[in-house]
Structure formats: structure tokens, C-alpha cells
Backbone as numpy.savetxt, mean C-alpha at the origin, in Angstrom:
# Nx Ny Nz CAx CAy CAz Cx Cy Cz
-18.82 -13.01 10.12 -17.66 -12.57 10.84 -17.08 -11.33 10.15
-16.90 -10.25 10.88 -16.37 -9.01 10.32 -14.86 -9.12 10.13
-14.40 -8.60 9.02 -12.96 -8.60 8.76 -12.39 -7.26 9.16
-11.22 -7.28 9.76 -10.57 -6.06 10.23 -9.28 -5.83 9.46
-8.85 -4.58 9.43 -7.56 -4.27 8.82 -6.45 -4.92 9.63
-5.38 -5.32 8.95 -4.25 -5.87 9.70 -3.65 -4.78 10.59
-3.23 -5.14 11.79 -2.64 -4.16 12.72 -1.14 -4.03 12.46
-0.46 -5.12 12.24 0.97 -5.10 11.98 1.29 -6.16 10.94
1.75 -5.71 9.78 2.06 -6.64 8.71 3.01 -5.97 7.71
3.69 -6.79 6.91 4.55 -6.29 5.84 4.31 -7.14 4.60
4.39 -6.49 3.44 4.21 -7.20 2.17 4.98 -6.46 1.08
5.31 -7.20 0.03 5.96 -6.61 -1.14 5.10 -6.91 -2.35
4.81 -5.86 -3.12 4.05 -5.99 -4.36 5.02 -5.83 -5.52
5.31 -6.90 -6.25 6.28 -6.82 -7.34 5.77 -5.95 -8.49
6.67 -5.14 -9.02 6.39 -4.31 -10.20 5.15 -3.44 -10.03
4.89 -2.92 -8.83 3.64 -2.22 -8.55 3.77 -0.71 -8.44
4.97 -0.15 -8.55 5.11 1.30 -8.41 4.51 2.01 -9.62
3.60 2.94 -9.35 2.96 3.70 -10.42 3.92 4.70 -11.05
5.01 5.02 -10.37 5.96 6.01 -10.86 7.02 5.36 -11.75
7.64 4.25 -11.27 8.76 3.68 -12.02 8.60 2.19 -12.35
7.61 1.52 -11.77 7.40 0.11 -12.06 8.18 -0.86 -11.22
8.89 -0.38 -10.20 9.67 -1.26 -9.32 8.76 -1.87 -8.25
9.36 -2.71 -7.41 8.63 -3.33 -6.31 8.23 -2.27 -5.27
7.05 -2.44 -4.68 6.57 -1.56 -3.61 6.48 -2.37 -2.33
7.10 -1.87 -1.28 7.08 -2.51 0.03 6.08 -1.76 0.89
5.17 -2.49 1.51 4.15 -1.88 2.36 4.27 -2.44 3.76
4.27 -1.53 4.73 4.32 -1.92 6.13 3.10 -1.31 6.82
2.38 -2.15 7.57 1.22 -1.70 8.33 1.59 -1.76 9.81
1.44 -0.63 10.48 1.70 -0.54 11.90 0.49 0.11 12.56
-0.09 -0.57 13.51 -1.28 -0.09 14.21 -2.39 0.31 13.24
-2.54 -0.44 12.16 -3.62 -0.22 11.21 -3.37 0.87 10.18
-2.20 1.52 10.20 -1.86 2.57 9.24 -0.74 2.08 8.33
-0.93 2.27 7.02 0.03 1.74 6.04 0.99 2.83 5.55
2.23 2.40 5.32 3.23 3.24 4.67 3.88 2.39 3.60
4.03 2.97 2.40 4.66 2.22 1.31 5.95 2.92 0.89
6.86 2.12 0.32 8.16 2.64 -0.12 8.57 1.90 -1.39
9.00 2.66 -2.38 9.54 2.07 -3.60 11.05 2.17 -3.55
11.73 1.05 -3.67 13.19 1.04 -3.67 13.80 1.59 -4.94
13.02 1.64 -6.03 13.53 2.14 -7.30 13.60 3.65 -7.37
12.48 4.31 -7.11 12.43 5.78 -7.22 12.32 6.46 -5.86
12.25 5.66 -4.79 12.21 6.16 -3.41 10.92 6.90 -3.07
9.82 6.58 -3.78 8.53 7.20 -3.51 7.97 6.63 -2.22
7.59 7.50 -1.31 6.99 7.13 -0.04 5.54 7.62 -0.06
4.61 6.77 0.36 3.20 7.15 0.36 2.49 6.48 1.53
1.27 6.89 1.75 0.43 6.31 2.79 -0.86 5.82 2.11
-0.83 4.58 1.61 -1.99 4.06 0.89 -3.17 3.81 1.81
-4.34 3.79 1.20 -5.57 3.46 1.92 -5.80 1.96 1.81
-6.17 1.35 2.91 -6.45 -0.08 2.94 -7.93 -0.30 3.19
-8.55 -1.18 2.40 -9.95 -1.54 2.56 -10.07 -3.06 2.54
-10.71 -3.62 3.55 -10.97 -5.05 3.59 -12.23 -5.32 2.78
-12.12 -6.21 1.79 -13.25 -6.59 0.97 -13.50 -8.08 1.14
-14.61 -8.56 0.58 -14.99 -9.95 0.78 -13.95 -10.93 0.23
-13.18 -10.51 -0.78 -12.21 -11.42 -1.38 -10.76 -11.05 -1.11
-10.52 -10.14 -0.19 -9.14 -9.81 0.14 -8.97 -8.37 0.58
-7.76 -7.89 0.48 -7.39 -6.55 0.91 -7.15 -5.68 -0.32
-7.80 -4.51 -0.36 -7.62 -3.57 -1.46 -6.68 -2.47 -0.99
-5.62 -2.22 -1.77 -4.66 -1.17 -1.46 -4.79 -0.12 -2.55
-5.03 1.14 -2.17 -5.17 2.20 -3.16 -4.39 3.44 -2.75
-3.95 4.17 -3.75 -3.18 5.39 -3.53 -3.99 6.58 -4.02
-4.05 7.64 -3.23 -4.79 8.84 -3.61 -4.02 9.65 -4.65
-4.72 10.55 -5.30 -4.10 11.44 -6.28 -3.12 12.37 -5.58
-1.92 12.47 -6.11 -0.89 13.32 -5.52 -0.88 14.70 -6.15
-1.26 14.80 -7.43 -1.26 16.08 -8.13 -2.15 15.98 -9.36
-2.63 17.10 -9.80 -3.42 17.17 -11.02 -2.66 17.99 -12.04
-2.72 17.58 -13.29 -2.01 18.32 -14.33 -2.99 18.75 -15.41
């Protein structure tokens, strides 16, 4: 059975912000994700991948230094 990305869902990842360490809230609408950190107000569009053991959420590089 093939697994599909969630079409509409919401989740909170505690202490997951890469910028400040606060909670990250993710909302999926029509298969596209948007995340928001309440601590530093970082907004992003993470990539979602369905794997055999769950859902992988990843953020692309925003800048190089």
C-alpha cells in the first residue's frame, strides 16, 4: 500500500526551531506545509517525505556563510 502525504493536518514539534529552540507549529494544506515558530517568528515551507516508518520533515538551507 502506497503512503501519501497528508492533505490537511496540523502538528507541533516541541523545542524544534533551528533558530531559537522554541516549538515549531506545522500546518499542511492541500499537501503543502508551512511552519511557524512562536519564539522567533520564523516562517518556512518545509519539505515532507513519507518514509516506511513515518513522516520526515526537513528544512532547506536558507543562506550560506
